[in-house]
N, C-alpha and C positions, 0 to 999 in steps of 0.2 A: 360479508358485512362485518364491521368491527363494532364491538360494544364493550364498554367498561362502565359499570354503574355501581356506585357505592350505596349500600342499603343502610349500613350502621357502622359507626366508628366509636371505639372505646379507647380511652387514654388513662393510664395508671401511673401515678407518681412522676409527673413532669414538673418543671419549674413553676407552672401556673396551676396545674390541676392535680388533685390527689386521686380522684376517681370520677370520671365523667363519661357519659355516653350520649350520643344523639343520632337521630335518623334523618339524614338529609333528603330533600326532594330530588327527584330524577332530573329536575330542570335547573332553576335559578335559585341558588342559596347565597344569602348575604349575612355577614357577621358584622355587628357593630358593638360599640361599648366604649367606656371611658378609656383614656390612655393608661397603659399599664395593667389593664384587666387581664390580658393574656391572648389577644387576638393573633399576634405574630407568633406566639408559642404554639397556638393551635395550627396555624398554617405550616409551621415547621414540622409538626407531627404528621400532618397529612402528606407532606412532601417526603418525609422520612419513610413512610410506608412503602414508597416506590423507589427507595434508594437514592432519592435526589438530595437528601439532607442527612446529617448524622442523627441517630436516634436520640431524642431528648427526654425519654421516659423509661421507666423500668419495663413497661409493656405497652405495646400498641396493637390494636386488633381491629380488623375491618371485615365485614361481611359484604361481599360484592358479587356481581354477575359479570361473567367474562365470555365473550364470543369473538371469533375471528383471529384466534391465536395462530402465529406463524407455525408452519410445519416443523421447524426445527425444535419447537417446544412441545410437540404433540405427545412425546413420551414422558414429559415432565408434569403435565397437568391436563385434566379433562375439562372441557369447556362447561359452562353452567355456573352453578353457585359455588363460590370459593371462599374459604376463610384464609385471610392473609394476616399474619401476626409477626411481631418482632419482640423478642425477649432480650433485655439487657441486664447481664449479670457481670461476670468478669469480662466478658466480651459480648458483642451483639450477634444474635442469631435470627435468621429469617426462616419463616415456615409458610408453606402453602398446603392447606388441608393436613396439617400436622407433619408434613414432610419437610425436612430441613433443606433449604435451598441457599446456595451462595448469593451474596449481595449482587455480584456482577450479573448473575442470571436474572435476578429480580429486575434490575435496571434494563436489561436487554428485552425481557418479556414485556414490560409495560411501556417502554419507550414509544412504540407506535400509537399508543392510546392517550398520551398526555400532551398537554400544551400548558407550559408554565410561563405566564407573563408577569415578570417582576419589573419594578420601575427601573432597575439598573441593568436589565438584560435586553437584548435586541437581536436574537438570532433570526427572528422573523424577517428582518430587513437585510439579511445576507443575500448576496447575489445568487447563491445556490437556491435559497428558498423562494426568492422572487421569481426566478426562472421556473421553479417547480410549480408555483401558483399559476403563472402565465400558461405553462404547458397544460396544466389541468383544465384551464379555461378553454384553450384551443381544442383539446381532445374532446371536450363536451360538445363542441360545435363541428368537429370534423372527424369522420371515421378513420381517416388515413394519417392524421397528425402523429399518433403514437408510433406508427410504422416509420414515418420520416424521422422522428426523434431517435428511434432504435437504430435506424440505418446510420444516422449521424454519429451516435455514440460508438457503434461498432467500427465505423471507418476512422474515427478519431483514435480509438484504441490501437487499430492497425497502424495508423500513422505514427503513433508514439513508439510502437514496437520497432517499426522499420527505421525510424530516426535513431532510436537507441542503438540498434544493431549497427547502423552506418557509422555513428559516432565512435562506437567501440572499435570497429575495424579501422577507422581513420587513425585513432590513437595507436592501435597496434601496428599499423603500417609505418607510422612515424617512428615508433620505438624499434622496429626491426630493420630499418633502413641500414643503420650502421652494422647491425648483426649480420645482415645479408651480405654486405660488402666484405666483412671479415670472413664469413663462411666461404664466399667465393675465393678469397685470397688463399685460404687453407686448402681448398679443393684444387686450385690451380697449382699450388706448390707441390702437393702430393702427386697429382697427375703428371706434372713435369718430371718428378723423380721416378715415377712409374716403378715402384718396387715389386719384386716377385718373391713368392714364398720359396725358401731354400736358397735364394740367391746369395745371401750373406755367408752361409756355410760353404757354398761352392767357391766363392771368392777367397775365403780364408784358406781353403785347401789349395787354391791356385797360387796364392801368395807364398804358402809354405813350400809348394813345389818349385816355384821360381827361386826361392832362397836356397834350394838344394840342387839347382840345375847343374852347376859346375862339378859338384861331387858325383852327381849321377853320371854325367858325361865321362868323367875320369874313370868311374867304376865300369862303365860300359866298355871303354877302351881296354881296360885290363882284362875283362871277361872275354872280349873279342879276341885278344891275343891267345888266350887259353883255347878258345874254340877253333882257332886256326890250326891247332895240333890235334883236333878231335879224330883225324884219320889214323893217327898212331894208336889212339885208344881203341878204335874199331879193329885195327889189325891185330892188336893184342888179344882182344876178346875172341876173334876168329881162331887164333892159334890155340887158345885154351878151350875152344869148343863152347864159347858163350856168345855166339853171334846174335842170339835173340835176347840178350840181357836188357833189362829195363834201363840200364845206364845209358844206352844209346838213345832210348826214347826221351830220357831226361835231358840229354845234351841237345836233342832237337828242340825240346820245349824251351830250354834256356836260350837257344838261338832266336826263337820266335819272340821271347820276352824282350831280348835286347833290341830286336828290330822295332817292336812296338814302342819301346821307350825312346828309341832314336826319333821315331815319328812324333812322339809327344813332345820331346825336347825341341823339335823343329817348330811345332806349334807354339811352344812357350817362347821361342825366340821372337815370334811375331807379336807377343803380348807386351803391352806398355805397362810397366810396373807402376808408373805414376798415375795412370788412369785407374788401375785396380785399387791403388791406395786411396785415391780420392773417392772412388765409389764406396769402398769400405767405410770411409769416414762419414759419408752421407747416410749410409745404412745404419751405422753405429749410432748416429744422432736420433734416428727413428727408434731404435731399440731403447735408447735412453729416455725418449719422450713418451713413447706409446707402449713400450714393453717388448716390442718385436715387430717384424715386418707384417706378420699375420694380424696383429692388433692394429697396426697402422692402416692396413687395408680395410679392416672392419670399421675403423674410425672414418675413413674416406667414404665408405658406403653410407654411414650414418649422416655424414655431412651433406652428401648428395640428396638424401631424403629430406633433411632439414631445409636445404635450399629449395627443394620442390614444394615443400609446405609454404615457404615464404612466397614463392611464385604463385601458389594457389590462392594465398591471401589477396594478392592483387586482383585475381579473377573474382574472388568473393566480394572484394570491394566494388568492383565494377557492377556485379549483379545487385549488390546492396543499394548502390546509387540508383539503379533502374527501379528497384522495388520501392524505394523511398519516393521517387518521382511519381510512380503509379499510385501509391497510397495518398500522396498529397493531392493529386488530381481527383481521386475518388472522394477525399474529404471535402475538397472545394465544391464538388458537385452536390454532395449531401448537405453541406452547409447552406448552400444557396436555396435548396429545396426547403430546409427547415426554416431558414430566415424568411422565405416567402410565406410559409404557412403561419408563422408567428405574426408577421406584419399584417396578414389578411384579417386577423381578429384583434389587432392591437387597438383600433379605434373603438370597438365595442367594449373592450376591456377597460380602456380609459373612461368611457362613458359610465359604465356600471360602477366602477370604483369611485368616481366623482360623485355619483348619486349617494353613495354611502357616506362619503366625506362631508357632503352637505348636511346630512343628518347629525354628523359629529361636530358641526360648526367649524369645519376645517376648510382652508383654502383649496381651490382646485389644483390638481396635479397633472403634469404632462409627462407621460412615460414614453421614452424612446429606446429603441433597441440599437445598441452599438455592437460592432463585431471586430474582433482582433484575434489572430491566431496566437495562442499561448502554448508553450511546449510542456508545461508542467501538469496541467489539469484540464478538465472539461470546461473550465470557466472562461471560455473564449468569447462567450456572449455576455453582454452587460446590459442591465436595464438602468437607464439614466432617469432619475426622478427629479423634476424641477418644479418648485412651487413659485408662483408669481409673488412679488416681482423678482424673478431669477434667484430665488432662495434655494440653496443647495440642501440636500437631505441632512448633511452634518450640522447645519445651522438651525435646525428645528429645535424648539424647546422640548423639555422632557415630556410635558403634557401632550404636545403635538405628536411626538414620536409614539407615545402610547396609543393615541387615537388612530394613528396611521396603522399601527400593528393590528388593532382591532378591525379596522376596515379590510385589511388584507386577509385576516382570519375569516371574516364574514364572506368575502367574495370567493375564498377558497371553499368555504362550507357550502355555498350555493351550487358549486360544481361537483366537488368530490369530497366525501366524508372520510377524513384520514385520522382524526383524533376523536376521542369520546369523552374526555374530561378536561376542563380548563380550570386552572388555579390562578387567581389574580391577587396580587399583593397591593392593595390601596391604589388601584389603577386610576381612580378619579382624583388622586391627590393633586393639588395645585391647579385644579381646573375651576373655571367660573361655573356659576349655577347652570347657565345655558349649555355649556360644554359638558358638564357632568350629566345633565339630562340626556344629551345625545348619546353619551356612553351607555347610560342605563338602558335606553331603547334598543341600542345595538346588541347589548348583552341579552336582553329579553328575546330578541329575534334569534340570536345564536343558541339560546337555551332550548329551542325546539329540537335541536339535534345533539346538543352537548349538555352534560351535567356540569354546572358552573359553581365554583366556590370563590367568593369574593369578599374582601374586607372593604368597608366603606365608612367614611366620616361625613358623607353628605347624604341628604335625604332622598335623592332621586333613585338610586339603586334599590334601597329598601322599599320604596313605593311600588316598584314593579316586580320585586322578587317573588318567587313562588313560596319560599319559606324565608323567614327573617329570624335569625338567632341573636340573642343578646349574650355577649360574653361579659360576665359581671363578677366583681370581687365580692367574696363572702367573708366569713369570719377568719378562717385559716387557709382558705384556698379560693379558687375561682370556679364558677360554674358556667355551663352553656344552657341557656333557656330558650326553648322554641316559643316565640311570642304569638299569642292569638291576636285578633284584630285590635282589641283594646290596647294590648301591650305594644303592638306595632305603632299605633297612633301616639302613645306616650313616648316611645323611644325616638320616633321621627321628630316629635315636638322638641325633645331634649336636644337632638342633633341640630335643630334650627336655633333654639333660643338659649341653650345651655342648661345649667342646673336649675335655675329658676324658670320653670316652664310658663310661658304666657298663654293667654287665651287665643291670641292670634296664631301662635304656633300650633295649638291644638286644632284650631279650625282649619289651618292649612294642611296638617297631617290627615285630618278627617277627609278633606276633599281629595287628597292624593290616593286614599284607600277606599274611595266610595264604591268602587266596583268589586272589592274583595268581600267575600262572605264572612 
């Protein structure tokens, strides 16, 4: 249960009041008085207490009762009796039970408890609030409506997520198409070249050997001629008793080297120098671009992984399309279930709302539910409100809009209690006497569950109010006076006939207040 009840309000050094306090009723409080007395200044002060207006006094203080605070504020304040105050010096400071609180926290704390109906405001007629009211009405009559609403909201959120992911992958796929083609080109080019580590150095050595091939062949020829006389060296060594000399072993080794080099020269003879030079040029370009063959091979591997990632995105895109299709189908299913539940109670909703509108001297309204998928928000359901003869909501007068807002507030109040305090700025302005009387009766009914603060320039609200306060200019300031029955009769008579109060006005006011002690 939520409860916000103001027991006492004090104002110090505001534009209208030097120092004033009053104790409102827990039900219907009406403020009247001559123009310029300070009624609007008073309302601004009340709104400032809850962070809805800038502070217009050096100090504002309210004693209140608070219940049903959200868990997020449980460590901020204890429920029960609370002192809320604002002190304005060099800057404005807010306090709850003498504990300093940021203005934003004050706004968030009291937002669920307040309903401010100003003549130029109309949040109550927003699609979001209209749907909220209708769902509250349906929930009161159906135990499963809330579950259908929750299922719809969850499926819509999933639908949004899947659509967002799909769109992101589609954008990425478009962006990477050219990148993928370029990566493929680079991979194909490197794979066609097929470089190997150490290949460049081997080819350089081969090139160098080819360039020395003729000299080596000439040198082998000369050494071979010497080796042809090696038997003479062997005979000599035997004659001198050195038949086991290492010289002979060296000659044998030299002969083996010559044979090996002859074979190598034969292999070189088969090598194509142009092919080697071309290959060296290709590998040299790799060294120039990547730093070396090893680095080029590492780059190739990275590009292969990059291409695989791009290929995976295509698979992810396919999966995302399937997920989006499934989310859309589930949303469609839950939408139809919610739509059916809302339509089931729509006729009764129209009936009950129109009964209240009759009391407010308003034309009957026909509310229809429209459905259209929107991608940005949960506002894909719309309530169309048509007043005969085919008058659109936007074409209603200010007085009609205000009365419609009251009717919606009342039908919401009969189902679910969501606010605890209503603040009204001259809600009966520009209304006829009959229309003003309807507004007064509706507010009286609302006051059974809401504490109401209202400014009025007509006699009907003061006639049914629980407490009637007169905001009156005094010598150097204004005061707020709680009127007794005689005072109320006199003030209502003044509101009817003006400064020169007539007997007829007194008689009318007396009849209006005949049931008040």
